[in-house]
C-alpha positions in Angstrom: -26.3 -1.9 6.7 -23.0 -2.2 5.2 -24.1 -1.6 1.7 -25.7 1.5 1.5 -22.4 2.8 3.0 -21.3 1.9 -0.3 -24.0 3.8 -2.3 -21.7 5.8 -3.9 -19.3 3.1 -5.1 -22.6 0.9 -6.2 -24.0 3.8 -8.4 -20.3 4.4 -10.6 -20.4 0.4 -10.6 -24.0 0.5 -12.1 -23.1 3.8 -14.4 -19.5 2.5 -15.6 -21.7 -1.0 -16.4 -24.6 1.3 -18.6 -22.3 3.5 -20.2 -19.8 0.4 -21.1 -22.9 -2.1 -22.2 -24.3 0.7 -24.7 -20.3 1.3 -25.9 -19.8 -2.4 -27.0 -23.4 -3.3 -27.7 -25.0 -0.7 -29.9 -24.4 0.2 -33.8 -25.0 3.9 -33.7 -22.7 6.1 -33.6 -24.2 8.4 -31.9 -25.1 5.8 -28.8 -21.8 4.5 -28.5 -20.7 8.5 -27.6 -23.4 8.7 -25.5 -22.1 5.8 -23.4 -18.8 6.7 -23.8 -19.6 10.0 -22.4 -22.0 8.0 -19.4 -18.8 5.9 -18.2 -16.6 9.0 -18.1 -18.8 10.7 -15.6 -19.0 7.5 -13.7 -15.2 7.9 -13.5 -15.5 11.6 -11.8 -18.5 10.6 -9.5 -16.4 7.7 -8.8 -13.1 10.3 -7.8 -15.1 12.9 -6.5 -16.2 9.8 -3.9 -12.9 8.9 -3.0 -11.6 12.1 -2.4 -14.5 12.9 -0.2 -13.4 13.2 3.7 -16.1 12.6 6.6 -16.2 16.0 8.4 -14.0 17.7 5.8 -14.0 21.3 4.6 -13.1 23.1 2.5 -8.8 23.5 2.1 -9.4 27.0 3.2 -6.9 28.2 6.2 -8.0 29.9 9.1 -6.5 31.2 12.3 -7.2 29.0 15.7 -8.6 26.6 14.5 -8.4 22.7 14.2 -10.2 21.9 11.2 -10.2 18.6 8.8 -9.7 19.2 5.2 -11.0 17.6 2.1 -8.6 17.2 -0.3 -9.0 19.0 -3.7 -6.8 17.3 -6.1 -9.6 15.2 -7.0 -12.0 17.5 -7.6 -9.0 19.5 -10.1 -8.9 16.7 -11.6 -12.3 15.8 -12.2 -13.1 19.5 -13.9 -9.8 18.8 -16.1 -11.8 15.6 -17.4 -15.1 17.2 -17.6 -13.1 19.8 -19.8 -11.3 16.9 -21.7 -14.8 15.2 -21.7 -16.9 17.9 -23.4 -14.0 18.1 -26.2 -14.2 14.7 -26.9 -17.8 14.6 -27.5 -17.8 17.4 -29.1 -15.0 15.8 -31.7 -16.6 12.7 -31.9 -19.9 14.5 -32.9 -18.4 16.3 -35.3 -17.2 13.1 -36.5 -20.3 11.6 -36.8 -21.4 14.5 -38.4 -19.2 14.0 -41.7 -19.3 10.4 -41.1 -22.9 10.9 -42.1 -22.5 13.4 -45.0 -19.7 10.5 -46.7 -22.3 7.3 -45.9 -25.9 8.7 -45.4 -25.9 6.3 -42.2 -24.7 6.2 -38.7 -24.9 2.9 -38.1 -21.9 0.7 -37.9 -22.9 -2.6 -40.2 -24.6 0.1 -42.7 -21.3 1.7 -42.9 -18.5 -1.1 -43.1 -20.8 -2.9 -46.1 -20.6 0.0 -47.7 -17.2 0.5 -47.3 -16.8 -3.4 -48.2 -18.9 -2.4 -51.8 -16.6 0.1 -52.8 
């Protein structure tokens, strides 16, 4: 079964499409932030899946051993992406709170309608 060999990539595609669909189809700003977070998570899973070497170990040098090492750079990049993702979500949620205070709603259509009335 060749399809099962690419299971990680199928999971990434499904999560990415769910996140993207949620981002573009929902009018609720909190749901949009959740879609963005899911999309970012799927990209992280993609990088980790591509960086894994079959039979590879952590890149710790050992004397007298001929070992295959896994590249640590994708893991380091994803750690940075996680921090950026948390900061993006926190800033987005703070903006949603301020929008809710100003407009009394977090629905995009209602916000646009109230802006047109002003």
